[in-house]
All heavy atoms as an XYZ file, in Angstrom:
913
protein
N      14.871      7.395    -12.223
C      13.851      7.830    -11.342
C      12.826      6.682    -11.173
O      12.633      5.907    -12.076
C      13.208      9.028    -11.954
C      12.264      9.906    -10.997
C      13.071     10.262     -9.717
O      13.205      9.516     -8.784
N      13.667     11.439     -9.797
N      12.177      6.645    -10.084
C      11.181      5.588     -9.705
C       9.879      6.245     -9.461
O       9.816      7.299     -8.785
C      11.626      4.798     -8.422
C      10.545      3.858     -8.008
C      12.988      4.127     -8.655
N       8.804      5.597    -10.019
C       7.464      6.168     -9.831
C       6.543      5.085     -9.191
O       6.760      3.875     -9.651
C       6.832      6.565    -11.094
C       7.583      7.761    -11.812
C       8.748      7.260    -12.651
O       8.610      6.133    -13.292
N       9.812      7.964    -12.695
N       5.758      5.374     -8.333
C       4.668      4.564     -7.820
C       3.333      5.102     -8.144
O       3.075      6.302     -7.748
C       4.824      4.397     -6.252
C       6.116      3.818     -5.681
C       6.039      3.682     -4.176
C       6.525      2.461     -6.349
N       2.484      4.402     -8.812
C       1.233      4.932     -9.250
C       0.128      4.032     -8.576
O       0.035      2.773     -8.828
C       1.018      4.869    -10.714
C      -0.311      5.338    -11.131
C       2.097      5.720    -11.356
N      -0.730      4.630     -7.735
C      -1.708      3.980     -7.003
C      -3.049      4.102     -7.695
O      -3.344      5.102     -8.468
C      -1.875      4.543     -5.593
C      -0.668      4.462     -4.819
C      -0.305      5.757     -3.986
O      -0.819      6.734     -4.473
O       0.269      5.618     -2.909
N      -3.950      3.147     -7.498
C      -5.367      3.306     -7.900
C      -6.267      2.404     -7.126
O      -5.755      1.613     -6.379
C      -5.463      2.766     -9.370
O      -5.118      1.424     -9.529
N      -7.521      2.669     -7.215
C      -8.527      1.824     -6.552
C      -9.232      2.437     -5.339
O     -10.060      1.887     -4.734
N      -8.847      3.589     -4.934
C      -9.549      4.253     -3.817
C     -10.874      4.679     -4.237
O     -11.374      4.573     -5.434
N     -11.665      5.198     -3.207
C     -12.998      5.597     -3.491
C     -13.904      5.669     -2.244
O     -13.446      5.576     -1.117
N     -15.167      5.683     -2.564
C     -16.141      5.801     -1.495
C     -16.921      4.468     -1.361
O     -17.377      3.938     -2.427
C     -17.237      6.910     -1.732
C     -18.470      6.943     -0.895
C     -18.035      7.282      0.519
C     -19.440      8.022     -1.371
N     -17.031      3.912     -0.146
C     -17.686      2.641     -0.011
C     -18.483      2.748      1.312
O     -18.126      3.445      2.331
C     -16.681      1.543      0.086
C     -15.736      1.646      1.318
C     -17.325      0.189     -0.003
N     -19.581      1.995      1.422
C     -20.303      1.887      2.670
C     -19.636      1.016      3.629
O     -18.901      0.112      3.273
C     -21.661      1.399      2.431
C     -22.574      2.311      1.573
N     -22.958      3.586      2.040
C     -23.144      2.190      0.379
C     -23.712      4.104      1.199
N     -23.800      3.264      0.040
N     -19.818      1.221      4.909
C     -19.332      0.354      5.951
C     -19.698     -1.074      5.671
O     -20.871     -1.354      5.263
C     -19.753      0.821      7.306
N     -18.673     -2.002      5.780
C     -18.930     -3.396      5.518
C     -18.623     -3.688      4.092
O     -18.475     -4.966      3.732
N     -18.353     -2.777      3.236
C     -17.998     -3.049      1.863
C     -16.515     -3.339      1.653
O     -15.737     -3.458      2.677
N     -16.107     -3.353      0.400
C     -14.764     -3.793      0.057
C     -14.224     -2.905     -1.045
O     -14.917     -2.306     -1.778
C     -14.732     -5.225     -0.467
O     -15.207     -6.208      0.540
N     -12.869     -2.780     -1.013
C     -12.134     -2.082     -2.075
C     -10.786     -2.879     -2.303
O     -10.348     -3.567     -1.374
C     -11.869     -0.647     -1.598
C     -12.956      0.428     -1.624
C     -12.392      1.745     -1.043
C     -13.402      0.654     -3.042
N     -10.316     -2.579     -3.459
C      -8.973     -3.209     -3.698
C      -8.012     -2.000     -4.259
O      -8.419     -1.375     -5.274
C      -8.951     -4.326     -4.685
C      -7.642     -4.993     -4.824
C      -7.601     -6.166     -5.786
N      -7.339     -5.754     -7.153
C      -6.695     -6.437     -8.023
N      -6.381     -7.644     -7.729
N      -6.655     -6.010     -9.347
N      -6.998     -1.818     -3.527
C      -5.996     -0.789     -4.002
C      -4.870     -1.516     -4.812
O      -4.535     -2.647     -4.452
C      -5.365     -0.133     -2.804
C      -6.296      0.637     -1.780
C      -5.509      1.235     -0.758
C      -7.300      1.460     -2.547
N      -4.420     -0.853     -5.830
C      -3.240     -1.332     -6.578
C      -2.152     -0.270     -6.586
O      -2.515      0.931     -6.568
C      -3.725     -1.623     -8.039
O      -4.724     -2.588     -8.043
N      -0.934     -0.734     -6.709
C       0.234      0.165     -6.798
C       1.278     -0.477     -7.664
O       1.742     -1.574     -7.425
C       0.798      0.527     -5.430
S       2.308      1.393     -5.497
N       1.602      0.230     -8.871
C       2.570     -0.254     -9.774
C       3.879      0.632     -9.631
O       3.792      1.804     -9.741
C       2.062     -0.198    -11.098
N       5.027     -0.101     -9.382
C       6.230      0.633     -9.431
C       6.915      0.422    -10.731
O       6.964     -0.577    -11.350
C       7.058      0.043     -8.285
N       7.493      1.622    -11.203
C       8.201      1.542    -12.510
C       9.396      2.524    -12.503
O       9.561      3.318    -11.571
C       7.258      2.024    -13.551
O       6.776      3.326    -13.403
N      10.179      2.444    -13.498
C      11.387      3.257    -13.570
C      12.683      2.524    -13.434
O      12.743      1.321    -13.722
N      13.582      3.158    -12.834
C      14.952      2.689    -12.793
C      15.109      1.866    -11.534
O      15.878      2.165    -10.602
C      15.902      3.805    -12.792
O      17.277      3.370    -12.700
N      14.426      0.650    -11.543
C      14.440     -0.295    -10.424
C      15.478     -1.441    -10.634
O      15.271     -2.105    -11.668
C      13.042     -0.786    -10.188
C      12.096      0.352     -9.857
C      13.012     -1.826     -9.013
C      10.575      0.005     -9.810
N      16.278     -1.635     -9.711
C      17.228     -2.770     -9.740
C      16.581     -3.931     -8.930
O      16.436     -5.053     -9.503
C      18.508     -2.444     -9.093
C      19.477     -3.613     -9.009
C      20.058     -4.081    -10.288
C      19.814     -4.229     -7.862
C      20.916     -5.143    -10.225
C      20.698     -5.271     -7.829
C      21.282     -5.843     -9.129
N      16.163     -3.743     -7.743
C      15.456     -4.803     -7.036
C      14.554     -4.184     -5.897
O      14.924     -3.153     -5.461
C      16.456     -5.793     -6.463
O      17.178     -5.170     -5.402
N      13.421     -4.849     -5.611
C      12.586     -4.444     -4.599
C      12.605     -5.389     -3.451
O      12.414     -6.500     -3.509
C      11.049     -4.320     -5.158
C      11.003     -3.307     -6.296
C      10.100     -4.000     -4.030
C       9.629     -3.230     -6.952
N      12.865     -4.726     -2.310
C      12.996     -5.561     -1.080
C      11.614     -5.794     -0.473
O      11.242     -6.879     -0.072
C      13.870     -4.934      0.024
C      13.854     -5.693      1.299
C      14.507     -6.907      1.434
C      13.188     -5.187      2.343
C      14.473     -7.608      2.595
C      13.144     -5.830      3.602
C      13.743     -7.105      3.676
O      13.751     -7.760      4.856
N      10.804     -4.675     -0.395
C       9.459     -4.756      0.293
C       8.574     -3.716     -0.407
O       9.006     -2.747     -0.863
C       9.517     -4.673      1.706
N       7.312     -3.990     -0.392
C       6.277     -2.962     -0.734
C       5.260     -2.987      0.379
O       4.982     -4.120      0.919
C       5.724     -3.277     -2.114
C       6.682     -3.178     -3.202
S       6.039     -3.394     -4.946
C       5.230     -1.763     -5.016
N       4.519     -1.936      0.439
C       3.557     -1.888      1.440
C       2.565     -0.713      1.363
O       2.663      0.080      0.333
N       1.590     -0.651      2.239
C       0.596      0.403      2.290
C       0.593      1.057      3.679
O       0.643      0.366      4.708
C      -0.792     -0.189      2.008
C      -0.896     -0.667      0.600
C      -0.736     -1.960      0.094
C      -1.323      0.087     -0.542
N      -0.929     -1.930     -1.229
C      -1.300     -0.753     -1.608
C      -1.671      1.449     -0.686
C      -1.680     -0.285     -2.903
C      -1.947      1.925     -1.982
C      -1.999      1.059     -3.079
N       0.620      2.331      3.656
C       0.442      3.144      4.782
C      -0.837      3.988      4.621
O      -1.329      4.115      3.558
C       1.674      4.020      5.042
C       2.903      3.413      5.427
C       3.647      2.548      4.561
C       3.476      3.545      6.673
C       4.799      1.960      4.875
C       4.654      2.931      7.108
C       5.280      2.051      6.153
O       6.442      1.425      6.563
N      -1.341      4.539      5.729
C      -2.464      5.375      5.685
C      -2.367      6.457      6.602
O      -1.625      6.372      7.645
C      -3.770      4.621      5.890
C      -3.970      4.131      7.280
C      -5.191      3.274      7.387
N      -5.401      2.714      8.739
C      -6.358      1.819      9.058
N      -7.193      1.331      8.085
N      -6.481      1.466     10.242
N      -2.973      7.580      6.297
C      -2.949      8.793      7.174
C      -4.343      9.372      7.098
O      -4.742      9.840      6.099
C      -1.890      9.776      6.669
C      -1.734     10.902      7.665
C      -0.510     11.755      7.371
O      -0.037     11.671      6.299
N      -0.001     12.501      8.298
N      -4.930      9.501      8.374
C      -6.234     10.106      8.560
C      -5.940     11.551      9.002
O      -4.908     11.854      9.537
C      -7.057      9.328      9.551
N      -6.913     12.447      8.810
C      -6.786     13.827      9.210
C      -6.471     13.912     10.727
O      -7.026     13.267     11.543
C      -8.156     14.495      8.926
C      -8.696     13.634      7.890
C      -8.204     12.230      8.160
N      -5.333     14.682     11.010
C      -4.981     14.860     12.430
C      -4.127     13.759     12.981
O      -3.887     13.854     14.158
N      -3.896     12.728     12.186
C      -3.212     11.550     12.739
C      -1.897     11.343     12.010
O      -1.747     11.774     10.875
C      -4.066     10.285     12.669
C      -5.276     10.389     13.526
C      -6.009      9.004     13.523
C      -7.179      9.080     14.475
N      -7.957      7.725     14.474
N      -1.037     10.580     12.620
C       0.237     10.295     11.944
C      -0.032      9.172     10.955
O      -0.928      8.308     11.009
C       1.257      9.802     13.015
C       1.810     10.889     13.902
C       2.975     10.431     14.775
O       3.023      9.253     15.166
N       3.776     11.387     15.089
N       0.946      9.150     10.034
C       0.882      8.113      8.968
C       1.269      6.730      9.730
O       2.153      6.727     10.471
C       1.877      8.304      7.848
C       1.806      7.341      6.692
C       2.705      7.884      5.556
N       2.283      9.161      5.038
C       2.901      9.648      3.850
N       3.800      8.990      3.218
N       2.483     10.771      3.410
N       0.497      5.717      9.350
C       0.786      4.418      9.983
C       0.790      3.295      8.955
O       0.153      3.336      7.888
C      -0.386      4.118     11.006
C      -1.718      3.957     10.362
C      -2.843      3.524     11.381
O      -2.497      3.288     12.532
O      -3.974      3.446     10.945
N       1.526      2.307      9.357
C       1.661      1.092      8.441
C       0.366      0.319      8.580
O      -0.192     -0.004      9.546
C       2.784      0.214      8.957
C       2.905     -1.170      8.244
C       3.372     -1.019      6.818
C       3.889     -2.108      8.960
N      -0.113      0.024      7.338
C      -1.295     -0.899      7.282
C      -0.894     -2.372      6.972
O      -1.315     -3.313      7.733
C      -2.257     -0.425      6.120
C      -3.380     -1.365      6.019
C      -2.640      1.011      6.373
N      -0.110     -2.543      5.940
C       0.405     -3.886      5.623
C       1.616     -3.786      4.693
O       1.757     -2.785      4.025
C      -0.664     -4.654      4.859
N       2.523     -4.789      4.834
C       3.725     -4.838      3.928
C       3.947     -6.237      3.594
O       3.575     -7.195      4.279
C       4.817     -4.174      4.764
N       4.647     -6.326      2.497
C       5.125     -7.782      1.999
C       6.459     -7.621      1.411
O       6.828     -6.696      0.677
C       4.031     -8.225      0.928
C       4.348     -9.610      0.480
C       3.971     -7.280     -0.316
C       3.184    -10.348     -0.294
N       7.330     -8.594      1.739
C       8.687     -8.603      1.342
C       8.719     -9.413     -0.018
O       7.809    -10.034     -0.430
C       9.589     -9.270      2.329
O       9.287    -10.659      2.424
C       9.428     -8.619      3.713
N       9.923     -9.322     -0.563
C      10.203    -10.098     -1.820
C      10.033    -11.528     -1.660
O       9.692    -12.269     -2.578
C      11.576     -9.635     -2.364
O      12.557     -9.969     -1.463
N      10.220    -11.981     -0.353
C      10.124    -13.425     -0.100
C       8.757    -13.814      0.296
O       8.518    -14.991      0.446
N       7.797    -12.896      0.274
C       6.387    -13.164      0.536
C       6.014    -13.062      2.032
O       4.844    -13.234      2.361
N       6.850    -12.610      2.919
C       6.472    -12.450      4.240
C       5.594    -11.163      4.289
O       5.885    -10.200      3.737
C       7.693    -12.213      5.176
O       8.543    -13.402      5.205
N       4.584    -11.252      5.209
C       3.669    -10.185      5.315
C       3.600     -9.707      6.778
O       3.896    -10.384      7.766
C       2.240    -10.516      4.879
O       1.815    -11.710      5.683
C       2.210    -10.897      3.461
N       3.154     -8.461      6.868
C       3.032     -7.813      8.246
C       1.774     -6.957      8.182
O       1.549     -6.165      7.165
C       4.288     -7.041      8.579
C       4.158     -6.382      9.943
O       3.571     -7.001     10.833
N       4.755     -5.235     10.110
N       0.971     -7.018      9.154
C      -0.359     -6.248      9.170
C      -0.533     -5.439     10.532
O      -0.084     -5.916     11.495
C      -1.588     -7.149      9.040
C      -1.685     -7.842      7.722
C      -1.136     -9.068      7.571
C      -2.357     -7.262      6.676
C      -1.291     -9.814      6.346
C      -2.475     -7.952      5.447
C      -1.952     -9.189      5.308
O      -2.094     -9.780      4.093
N      -1.052     -4.298     10.388
C      -1.466     -3.592     11.530
C      -2.506     -4.454     12.279
O      -3.366     -5.063     11.600
C      -2.013     -2.274     11.292
N      -2.493     -4.414     13.583
C      -3.586     -5.178     14.371
C      -4.920     -4.823     13.959
O      -5.774     -5.710     13.917
C      -3.266     -4.992     15.856
C      -2.031     -5.636     16.362
O      -1.550     -6.574     15.705
O      -1.631     -5.384     17.478
N      -5.128     -3.587     13.652
C      -6.538     -3.067     13.363
C      -7.089     -3.639     12.041
O      -8.285     -3.587     11.849
C      -6.598     -1.592     13.328
O      -5.641     -1.066     12.358
N      -6.251     -4.174     11.183
C      -6.712     -4.710      9.876
C      -6.599     -6.201      9.761
O      -7.080     -6.724      8.706
C      -6.036     -3.951      8.734
C      -6.167     -2.455      8.881
C      -4.633     -4.344      8.595
N      -5.998     -6.903     10.698
C      -5.717     -8.297     10.557
C      -7.117     -8.949     10.460
O      -8.067     -8.686     11.159
C      -5.019     -8.792     11.734
C      -3.607     -8.444     11.843
C      -2.852     -9.019     13.074
C      -1.441     -8.719     13.070
N      -0.694     -9.109     14.333
N      -7.156     -9.866      9.549
C      -8.408    -10.684      9.236
C      -9.284     -9.920      8.291
O     -10.280    -10.561      7.818
N      -9.106     -8.702      7.978
C      -9.960     -7.969      7.079
C      -9.281     -7.544      5.781
O      -9.835     -7.528      4.625
C     -10.532     -6.728      7.779
C     -11.331     -7.013      9.038
C     -12.012     -5.750      9.544
N     -11.053     -4.680      9.926
C     -10.964     -3.487      9.380
N     -11.755     -3.155      8.471
N     -10.060     -2.614      9.839
N      -7.995     -7.260      5.939
C      -7.184     -6.797      4.734
C      -6.189     -7.875      4.261
O      -5.668     -8.569      5.219
C      -6.421     -5.536      5.146
C      -7.230     -4.293      5.367
C      -8.609     -4.273      5.445
C      -6.571     -3.050      5.402
C      -9.314     -3.173      5.622
C      -7.325     -1.898      5.584
C      -8.743     -1.967      5.718
N      -5.925     -7.969      3.053
C      -4.988     -8.886      2.561
C      -4.056     -8.184      1.607
O      -4.525     -7.553      0.558
C      -5.600    -10.070      1.798
O      -6.511    -10.696      2.748
C      -4.611    -11.101      1.356
N      -2.678     -8.287      1.793
C      -1.766     -7.692      0.833
C      -1.233     -8.790      0.036
O      -1.009     -9.908      0.477
C      -0.612     -6.926      1.645
C       0.189     -6.160      0.642
C       0.165     -7.922      2.490
C       1.170     -5.214      1.372
N      -1.009     -8.528     -1.226
C      -0.460     -9.455     -2.181
C       0.455     -8.753     -3.199
O       0.341     -7.457     -3.266
C      -1.554    -10.256     -2.889
O      -2.339     -9.404     -3.637
N       1.127     -9.479     -3.959
C       2.234     -8.875     -4.809
C       2.386     -9.607     -6.111
O       2.378    -10.918     -6.051
C       3.521     -8.816     -3.993
C       4.716     -8.191     -4.748
C       5.845     -8.071     -3.772
N       7.096     -7.690     -4.512
C       8.215     -7.437     -3.972
N       8.356     -7.467     -2.603
N       9.306     -7.098     -4.635
N       2.533     -8.978     -7.113
C       2.921     -9.553     -8.466
C       4.383     -9.037     -8.694
O       4.583     -7.999     -9.146
C       1.947     -9.108     -9.565
C       2.297     -9.744    -10.840
O       3.455    -10.169    -11.111
O       1.405     -9.791    -11.729
N       5.325     -9.927     -8.340
C       6.654     -9.515     -8.461
C       7.120     -9.186     -9.874
O       7.939     -8.295    -10.129
C       7.642    -10.552     -7.847
O       7.322    -10.758     -6.500
N       6.636     -9.930    -10.806
C       6.956     -9.772    -12.222
C       6.495     -8.393    -12.773
O       7.121     -7.819    -13.635
C       6.316    -10.884    -13.109
N       5.435     -7.871    -12.135
C       4.905     -6.597    -12.615
C       5.237     -5.517    -11.666
O       4.827     -4.271    -11.854
C       3.452     -6.645    -12.818
C       2.967     -7.668    -13.811
C       3.318     -7.173    -15.126
O       3.441     -5.986    -15.434
O       3.549     -8.135    -16.070
N       6.007     -5.767    -10.560
C       6.375     -4.760     -9.500
C       5.122     -4.053     -9.028
O       5.014     -2.850     -8.819
C       7.301     -3.758    -10.013
C       8.784     -4.336    -10.248
O       9.088     -5.285     -9.641
N       9.490     -3.688    -11.144
N       4.020     -4.837     -8.733
C       2.791     -4.313     -8.314
C       2.405     -4.958     -7.001
O       2.592     -6.182     -6.787
C       1.681     -4.669     -9.381
O       2.163     -3.938    -10.631
C       0.395     -4.103     -9.006
N       1.829     -4.099     -6.183
C       1.348     -4.618     -4.849
C      -0.201     -4.294     -4.809
O      -0.567     -3.244     -5.295
C       2.107     -4.067     -3.699
C       1.922     -2.528     -3.589
C       1.702     -4.710     -2.440
N      -1.009     -5.170     -4.117
C      -2.395     -5.002     -3.974
C      -2.727     -5.042     -2.505
O      -2.072     -5.667     -1.754
C      -3.144     -6.158     -4.750
C      -2.763     -6.279     -6.163
C      -1.824     -7.189     -6.581
C      -3.375     -5.468     -7.158
C      -1.575     -7.355     -7.948
C      -3.038     -5.622     -8.502
C      -2.065     -6.557     -8.902
O      -1.725     -6.651    -10.159
N      -3.807     -4.381     -2.236
C      -4.378     -4.450     -0.898
C      -5.927     -4.669     -1.011
O      -6.580     -3.722     -1.508
C      -4.202     -3.089     -0.064
C      -4.554     -3.145      1.398
C      -3.707     -4.108      2.191
C      -4.510     -1.764      2.017
N      -6.322     -5.809     -0.650
C      -7.739     -6.126     -0.624
C      -8.267     -5.765      0.680
O      -7.828     -6.336      1.698
C      -8.021     -7.574     -0.993
C      -9.423     -8.010     -0.853
C     -10.249     -7.421     -2.012
N     -11.606     -7.844     -1.965
C     -12.542     -7.407     -2.804
N     -12.198     -6.647     -3.854
N     -13.767     -7.786     -2.754
N      -9.284     -4.930      0.685
C      -9.853     -4.402      2.012
C     -11.268     -4.811      2.115
O     -12.090     -4.385      1.271
C      -9.687     -2.894      2.128
C      -8.303     -2.470      1.951
S      -8.137     -0.618      2.261
C      -9.020      0.004      0.743
N     -11.572     -5.796      3.071
C     -12.922     -6.232      3.271
C     -13.437     -5.675      4.590
O     -12.685     -5.289      5.465
C     -12.972     -7.735      3.281
C     -12.598     -8.323      1.944
O     -12.867     -7.775      0.893
N     -11.974     -9.528      2.018
N     -14.764     -5.723      4.771
C     -15.427     -5.310      6.047
C     -14.920     -3.936      6.472
O     -14.500     -3.828      7.593
C     -15.099     -6.402      7.108
O     -15.590     -7.661      6.682
N     -14.825     -3.041      5.520
C     -14.361     -1.723      5.839
C     -15.221     -0.994      7.005
O     -16.435     -1.188      6.977
C     -14.371     -0.892      4.551
C     -13.119     -1.173      3.699
C     -13.352     -0.694      2.230
C     -11.859     -0.590      4.335
N     -14.527     -0.239      7.780
C     -15.089      0.458      8.852
C     -14.868      1.981      8.634
O     -13.883      2.376      8.006
C     -14.520      0.058     10.192
C     -14.533     -1.441     10.498
C     -13.817     -1.758     11.743
C     -13.851     -3.289     12.005
N     -13.041     -3.632     13.279
N     -15.627      2.802      9.159
C     -15.400      4.248      9.114
C     -14.095      4.603      9.539
O     -13.393      5.593      8.941
C     -16.532      4.899      9.954
C     -17.646      3.817      9.905
C     -16.957      2.540      9.745
N     -13.550      3.997     10.497
C     -12.152      4.320     11.019
C     -11.086      3.916     10.044
O      -9.938      4.222     10.288
C     -11.921      3.679     12.385
C     -12.177      2.190     12.447
C     -13.575      1.927     13.060
O     -14.523      2.625     12.657
O     -13.617      0.968     13.823
N     -11.450      3.180      8.987
C     -10.397      2.869      7.887
C     -10.204      4.028      6.923
O      -9.393      4.002      6.060
C     -10.828      1.601      7.169
C     -10.803      0.327      8.017
O      -9.868      0.115      8.766
O     -11.719     -0.458      7.920
N     -11.110      5.017      7.029
C     -11.012      6.066      6.038
C      -9.685      6.943      6.275
O      -9.405      7.223      7.385
C     -12.213      7.014      6.221
N      -9.032      7.140      5.184
C      -7.748      7.785      5.219
C      -7.235      7.995      3.799
O      -7.826      7.409      2.864
C      -6.769      7.014      6.019
N      -6.100      8.690      3.682
C      -5.366      8.540      2.447
C      -4.422      7.455      2.565
O      -3.664      7.389      3.547
C      -4.649      9.900      2.107
C      -3.780      9.816      0.901
C      -5.590     11.125      2.161
N      -4.501      6.616      1.567
C      -3.599      5.432      1.618
C      -2.450      5.653      0.665
O      -2.667      6.012     -0.506
C      -4.395      4.109      1.199
C      -5.265      3.676      2.269
C      -6.396      4.364      2.692
C      -4.988      2.387      2.893
C      -7.141      3.870      3.703
C      -5.783      1.854      3.949
C      -6.853      2.589      4.330
O      -7.637      2.176      5.357
N      -1.191      5.399      1.156
C      -0.002      5.630      0.368
C       0.694      4.274      0.152
O       0.891      3.494      1.110
C       0.919      6.475      1.162
C       0.381      7.918      1.376
C      -0.295      8.268      2.587
C       0.697      8.897      0.450
C      -0.762      9.530      2.723
C       0.183     10.190      0.547
C      -0.557     10.564      1.699
O      -1.005     11.829      1.920
N       1.119      4.134     -1.066
C       2.029      2.959     -1.352
C       3.432      3.234     -1.089
O       3.819      4.392     -1.359
C       1.752      2.672     -2.925
S       2.795      1.384     -3.535
N       4.109      2.367     -0.648
C       5.526      2.431     -0.280
C       6.324      1.273     -0.909
O       5.884      0.123     -0.918
C       5.766      2.427      1.217
C       7.152      2.333      1.625
O       7.697      1.237      1.773
N       7.846      3.423      1.611
N       7.503      1.615     -1.440
C       8.390      0.599     -1.941
C       9.737      0.924     -1.384
O      10.288      2.011     -1.452
C       8.394      0.612     -3.421
N      10.370     -0.219     -0.825
C      11.707     -0.105     -0.250
C      12.599     -0.849     -1.206
O      12.510     -2.125     -1.285
C      11.721     -0.721      1.159
C      12.968     -0.553      1.911
C      13.559      0.692      2.003
C      13.576     -1.651      2.605
C      14.677      0.846      2.789
C      14.723     -1.464      3.229
C      15.245     -0.260      3.446
O      16.392     -0.069      4.146
N      13.290     -0.173     -1.999
C      14.050     -0.742     -3.110
C      15.389     -0.188     -3.356
O      15.778      0.841     -2.810
C      13.087     -0.629     -4.378
C      12.812      0.777     -4.859
C      13.813      1.319     -5.785
C      11.470      0.796     -5.537
N      16.132     -0.944     -4.266
C      17.380     -0.452     -4.766
C      17.196     -0.042     -6.175
O      16.874     -0.821     -7.040
C      18.464     -1.545     -4.652
C      19.854     -1.037     -5.070
C      20.932     -2.108     -4.952
O      20.665     -3.132     -4.278
O      22.008     -1.902     -5.454
N      17.500      1.265     -6.478
C      17.345      1.696     -7.858
C      18.760      1.430     -8.619
O      19.754      1.256     -7.929
C      17.129      3.191     -7.796
N      18.645      1.511     -9.843
C      19.850      1.346    -10.732
C      20.826      2.500    -10.303
O      20.367      3.612     -9.988
C      19.569      1.403    -12.125
C      18.975      0.115    -12.640
N      19.681     -1.125    -12.725
C      17.713     -0.240    -13.048
C      18.934     -2.046    -13.222
N      17.788     -1.552    -13.389
N      22.188      2.293    -10.360
C      23.122      3.236    -10.039
C      23.088      3.702     -8.657
O      23.434      4.848     -8.309
C      22.995      4.495    -10.988
C      23.102      4.054    -12.433
O      24.040      3.239    -12.851
N      22.273      4.619    -13.321
N      22.528      2.873     -7.721
C      22.484      3.104     -6.324
C      23.020      1.865     -5.625
O      22.828      0.729     -6.062
C      21.129      3.457     -5.881
O      21.047      3.562     -4.514
N      23.530      2.116     -4.458
C      24.208      1.000     -3.672
C      23.441      0.820     -2.284
O      23.982      0.218     -1.427
C      25.630      1.135     -3.445
C      26.030      2.466     -2.725
O      25.037      3.279     -2.445
O      27.163      2.702     -2.311
N      22.307      1.420     -2.233
C      21.511      1.314     -0.959
C      20.046      1.233     -1.212
O      19.580      1.621     -2.269
C      21.849      2.451     -0.073
C      21.518      3.808     -0.705
C      22.111      4.979      0.103
N      21.819      6.288     -0.494
C      20.823      7.028     -0.193
N      19.959      6.724      0.750
N      20.723      8.223     -0.810
N      19.361      0.682     -0.204
C      17.898      0.645     -0.318
C      17.274      1.986      0.087
O      17.767      2.653      1.050
C      17.342     -0.447      0.633
C      17.672     -1.891      0.219
C      17.507     -2.834      1.379
C      16.855     -2.269     -0.952
N      16.240      2.415     -0.605
C      15.598      3.759     -0.444
C      14.117      3.517     -0.357
O      13.551      2.734     -1.098
C      16.090      4.684     -1.445
O      17.505      4.768     -1.538
C      15.462      6.076     -1.208
N      13.441      4.340      0.397
C      11.953      4.391      0.365
C      11.435      5.311     -0.733
O      11.889      6.463     -0.874
C      11.438      4.909      1.775
C      11.364      3.879      2.802
O      10.863      2.811      2.568
O      11.954      4.146      3.870
N      10.457      4.856     -1.493
C       9.713      5.543     -2.424
C       8.281      5.580     -2.148
O       7.760      4.588     -1.554
C      10.028      5.086     -3.852
C      11.361      5.335     -4.370
C      12.425      4.416     -4.130
C      11.678      6.399     -5.019
C      13.689      4.640     -4.530
C      12.989      6.769     -5.551
C      13.918      5.777     -5.227
N       7.601      6.588     -2.428
C       6.182      6.779     -2.064
C       5.296      7.100     -3.220
O       5.752      7.903     -4.116
C       6.056      7.846     -0.940
C       6.723      7.563      0.310
C       7.947      7.820      0.709
C       6.046      6.794      1.390
N       8.196      7.365      1.923
C       7.149      6.731      2.341
C       4.774      6.240      1.657
C       6.875      6.134      3.576
C       4.658      5.636      2.857
C       5.604      5.514      3.816
N       4.032      6.681     -3.152
C       3.079      7.075     -4.174
C       2.423      8.377     -3.723
O       2.736      8.868     -2.668
N       1.561      8.843     -4.599
C       0.876     10.145     -4.303
C      -0.178     10.062     -3.261
O      -0.678     11.122     -2.828
C       0.465     10.783     -5.686
C      -0.826     10.208     -6.189
C      -0.650      8.946     -6.822
O       0.379      8.374     -6.979
N      -1.797      8.308     -7.281
N      -0.748      8.888     -3.135
C      -1.788      8.695     -2.155
C      -3.127      8.570     -2.859
O      -3.361      9.202     -3.890
N      -3.959      7.707     -2.284
C      -5.343      7.523     -2.806
C      -6.323      7.578     -1.687
O      -6.077      6.977     -0.637
C      -5.464      6.232     -3.667
O      -6.735      6.191     -4.258
C      -5.284      4.962     -2.820
N      -7.438      8.265     -1.805
C      -8.423      8.490     -0.770
C      -9.340      7.355     -0.680
O      -9.924      6.925     -1.736
C      -9.155      9.812     -1.000
C     -10.235     10.059      0.036
C      -9.684     10.512      1.371
O      -8.824     11.390      1.444
N     -10.153      9.899      2.481
N      -9.518      6.858      0.627
C     -10.511      5.943      0.921
C     -11.456      6.462      1.833
O     -11.078      6.951      2.934
C      -9.897      4.620      1.499
C     -10.958      3.655      1.976
C      -9.015      3.873      0.443
N     -12.699      6.496      1.479
C     -13.776      7.092      2.305
C     -14.747      5.978      2.642
O     -15.287      5.327      1.717
C     -14.492      8.251      1.652
O     -13.466      9.316      1.271
C     -15.541      8.826      2.564
N     -15.144      5.796      3.912
C     -16.065      4.805      4.301
C     -17.247      5.468      5.036
O     -17.034      6.090      6.063
C     -15.424      3.810      5.197
C     -16.383      2.654      5.624
C     -14.226      3.223      4.636
N     -18.417      5.390      4.449
C     -19.623      5.999      5.032
C     -20.272      5.027      6.019
O     -20.299      3.801      5.830
C     -20.521      6.376      3.996
O     -21.045      5.278      3.268
N     -20.763      5.568      7.102
C     -21.416      4.742      8.163
C     -22.920      4.563      7.879
O     -23.551      5.230      7.025
C     -21.203      5.262      9.498
O     -21.646      6.556      9.567
């Protein structure tokens, strides 16, 4: 079994910063990519940022220049540094890992439980 445990959400004023962390553990053979998605009330879940095992990154246009994704491959951990937060960034943020588990021959998506980010104006 694979678990993703997130931390770092909370309440921040507009213009402030937060750092989210997500650690993957369990029966992991290899991780292809990790990333962050978010879902605000009444909206669909959307990709915020992702990083591959090779270090390639991808960001939503709305967060480019403000958010930075990074990864500690040795610890199977991904981080999201969020600067200049805006009220529209408020959402539940979900960690995602696209990986191959032991005793599996395919890549599968795994999700964390989500962490709330609230931005006050």
